[in-house]
C-alpha positions in Angstrom: 0.0 0.0 0.0 1.2 3.5 -0.8 0.6 5.8 2.1 0.8 9.6 2.1 0.9 11.3 5.6 0.3 15.0 5.6 1.4 16.4 9.0 0.8 19.8 10.4 2.8 20.5 13.6 5.6 23.0 14.1 7.4 21.2 17.1 9.6 18.3 16.4 9.4 17.3 20.1 5.6 17.3 20.2 3.1 14.4 20.7 2.2 14.8 17.0 5.8 14.3 16.1 5.7 11.0 18.0 2.5 10.0 16.2 4.2 10.7 12.8 7.3 8.8 13.7 5.2 5.9 14.9 3.1 5.9 11.7 6.2 5.9 9.5 7.9 3.1 11.4 4.8 0.9 11.8 3.6 1.2 8.2 7.1 0.7 6.8 7.6 -2.3 8.9 4.5 -3.8 7.4 5.9 -3.3 3.9 4.0 -0.3 2.9 5.6 2.5 1.0 5.3 5.8 2.9 5.7 9.4 1.8 5.4 12.4 4.1 4.5 16.0 3.6 5.6 17.7 6.8 4.0 21.1 6.1 5.8 23.2 8.7 9.2 21.6 7.8 8.5 22.3 4.1 7.4 25.9 5.0 4.4 25.2 2.8 2.6 28.5 1.9 -1.2 27.9 2.6 -2.4 31.3 1.3 -4.3 31.3 -2.0 -3.4 34.3 -4.2 -4.1 35.4 -7.8 -0.4 35.1 -8.3 -0.6 31.4 -7.9 -1.5 31.3 -11.6 1.3 32.4 -14.0 -1.0 32.3 -17.0 -4.6 32.8 -15.9 -7.4 32.1 -18.2 -9.3 35.2 -17.1 -6.8 37.6 -15.5 -9.5 40.3 -15.1 -11.5 38.1 -12.7 -9.7 35.3 -10.9 -11.9 32.5 -9.8 -9.7 30.1 -7.9 -11.4 26.9 -8.8 -11.7 27.5 -12.5 -8.2 28.8 -12.7 -7.0 25.7 -11.0 -8.8 23.7 -13.7 -7.1 25.8 -16.4 -3.7 25.4 -14.7 -4.2 21.6 -14.5 -5.1 21.4 -18.2 -2.2 23.6 -19.2 0.4 22.1 -16.8 1.0 25.5 -15.1 0.2 24.8 -11.5 2.9 26.2 -9.1 5.7 23.7 -8.6 5.0 23.2 -4.9 1.4 22.4 -5.6 2.3 20.2 -8.5 4.6 18.2 -6.3 2.0 17.7 -3.6 -0.7 16.8 -6.1 1.6 14.2 -7.5 1.9 12.6 -4.0 -1.9 12.8 -3.5 -2.6 11.0 -6.8 0.2 8.5 -6.1 -1.2 7.3 -2.7 -3.7 4.5 -1.9 -4.1 5.8 1.6 -4.1 9.3 2.9 -3.6 10.2 6.6 -4.1 13.8 7.6 -2.4 14.2 11.0 -2.6 17.4 13.0 -3.5 19.0 16.4 -7.2 19.9 16.4 -7.6 23.7 16.1 -11.0 25.3 16.7 -13.0 22.2 15.7 -11.1 21.9 12.4 -7.8 21.7 10.5 -4.9 24.0 11.3 -4.6 26.8 8.8 -1.5 25.4 7.1 -3.3 22.1 6.4 -6.5 23.7 5.3 -4.4 25.8 2.8 -2.8 22.6 1.6 -6.2 21.2 0.9 -7.4 24.4 -0.8 -4.4 24.4 -3.1 -3.7 20.7 -3.7 -7.3 19.4 -4.0 -7.4 21.2 -7.3 -10.4 21.4 -9.6 -9.8 19.4 -12.7 -7.5 17.0 -10.9 -9.4 15.6 -8.0 -13.0 16.8 -8.7 -15.1 18.5 -11.3 -16.8 17.4 -14.5 -19.2 15.2 -12.6 -16.5 13.6 -10.5 -17.6 14.0 -6.9 -18.8 12.0 -3.9 -19.0 8.2 -4.8 -17.9 9.2 -8.4 -15.0 11.3 -7.2 -11.7 11.3 -9.0 -10.0 9.9 -5.9 -12.3 6.9 -5.7 -10.7 3.6 -4.7 -8.5 5.3 -2.2 -8.9 5.5 1.6 -8.3 8.3 4.0 -8.2 8.9 7.8 -7.8 11.8 10.2 -5.4 11.3 13.0 -5.4 14.2 15.5 -4.7 15.2 19.0 -6.9 17.4 21.2 -7.1 18.7 24.8 -10.8 17.7 24.9 -12.0 14.8 27.0 -14.0 12.1 25.1 -17.1 12.9 27.1 -17.1 16.4 25.8 -17.4 15.2 22.2 -20.2 12.6 22.6 -23.8 12.8 21.5 -24.7 14.6 24.7 -21.3 16.4 25.1 -20.9 20.1 25.4 -18.9 20.2 22.2 -21.4 18.0 20.3 -20.9 14.7 18.6 -17.5 14.3 17.1 -18.9 12.7 13.9 -21.0 15.8 13.4 -18.1 18.1 14.1 -15.9 16.4 11.5 -18.7 16.2 8.9 -17.3 19.2 6.8 -13.9 17.4 6.6 -15.1 13.8 6.2 -17.9 14.6 3.7 -17.0 18.0 2.3 -13.4 17.2 1.5 -12.6 13.5 1.6 -15.8 11.9 0.6 -16.5 14.7 -1.9 -13.4 13.8 -3.8 -14.2 10.0 -3.7 -12.2 8.7 -0.7 -13.5 5.9 1.4 -13.2 7.5 4.9 -12.2 5.6 7.9 -13.3 6.6 11.4 -10.8 9.1 12.9 -8.0 8.3 15.3 -8.5 10.8 18.1 -5.9 11.2 20.8 -8.0 12.9 23.5 -6.9 15.1 26.4 -3.2 14.7 25.6 -2.2 17.7 27.8 -3.7 16.0 30.8 -2.1 12.6 30.5 1.0 11.3 32.3 4.1 10.5 30.3 3.2 6.8 30.6 -0.3 7.4 29.4 1.0 9.3 26.4 3.3 6.4 25.6 0.4 4.0 25.7 -1.5 6.3 23.4 1.3 6.1 20.9 1.3 2.3 21.2 -2.5 2.2 20.6 -2.0 4.2 17.4 0.5 1.7 16.2 -2.0 -1.1 16.8 -4.7 0.8 14.9 -2.3 1.3 12.0 -1.5 -2.4 11.7 -5.2 -3.2 11.2 -6.2 -0.4 8.8 -6.7 -2.7 5.8 -9.4 -4.6 7.8 -11.5 -1.6 8.8 -14.8 -0.8 7.3 -15.2 2.9 6.1 -17.8 5.3 7.4 -21.1 4.8 5.6 -22.3 7.6 3.2 -25.2 7.9 0.9 -24.3 7.6 -2.8 -25.3 10.2 -5.3 -27.8 7.8 -6.7 -29.7 8.0 -3.4 -30.7 11.6 -4.1 -33.3 13.2 -6.4 -32.5 15.5 -9.3 -32.6 18.4 -6.9 -30.2 16.6 -4.5 -32.6 15.6 -1.8 -32.8 12.0 -0.4 -35.3 10.0 -2.4 -38.4 8.9 -0.5 -37.8 5.6 1.4 -34.0 5.9 1.2 -32.6 5.9 4.8 -29.9 8.4 5.8 -26.6 6.7 6.3 -24.6 9.5 7.9 -24.8 12.4 10.2 -25.1 14.9 7.4 -28.7 13.9 6.8 -29.4 13.4 10.6 -32.5 15.7 10.5 -34.0 13.6 7.8 -33.5 10.4 9.8 -34.9 12.1 12.9 -37.9 13.4 11.1 -38.6 10.0 9.6 -38.4 8.5 13.1 -40.8 11.1 14.5 -43.2 10.5 11.7 -43.5 6.8 12.5 -44.5 7.5 16.1 -48.2 7.0 16.8 
């Protein structure tokens, strides 16, 4: 298996650095080919600018997505983006590894997605969701947080983690065709003892060894929706994105 790990942490002595080292060692020991994009070490520029396009199709009005498509078609993507896109298209399995910032990706990783998940290369032209250009690949989030697990449960103060991660799981990964595995969350890292953190690292290695056997998160396919992109009558909601539909259907069945 060809694995791309995209990591976003600035401290080489951090818990995330240990996660990254563990992932590389564990996956390599299993015979997988591993490539890494360490965004801070690379000094990756996450900011999207009109100057990202050396030969824009419409210089008077830059639309980032359509200019990406034009740059893909003409081979004029910036060299750093072109290199990262090549890694993305190379991999069978993508791991996005990061500390959880404000319920989402760190800015440098979000910028990597904005630039590298380029229209015309990973989506567009009808290639999205279960017909996405990255279909046949798998992806997983691996992140650390100071939150306790109880805070991110269905009745937790932060809300259910599956709902919190919906914009990433569905809006980025599934949208481009990935089969998405359940996230690997290292909870309340700051409040753990050194021994507990070492055990968390070991637990991550165990998880990584069994990745090929895991079932992905269920999503509804495009064919489950009407022409105006609503779930067809009688089609059950498979994921949290359509949770109101599922709840409303449940309420309607009550006497």
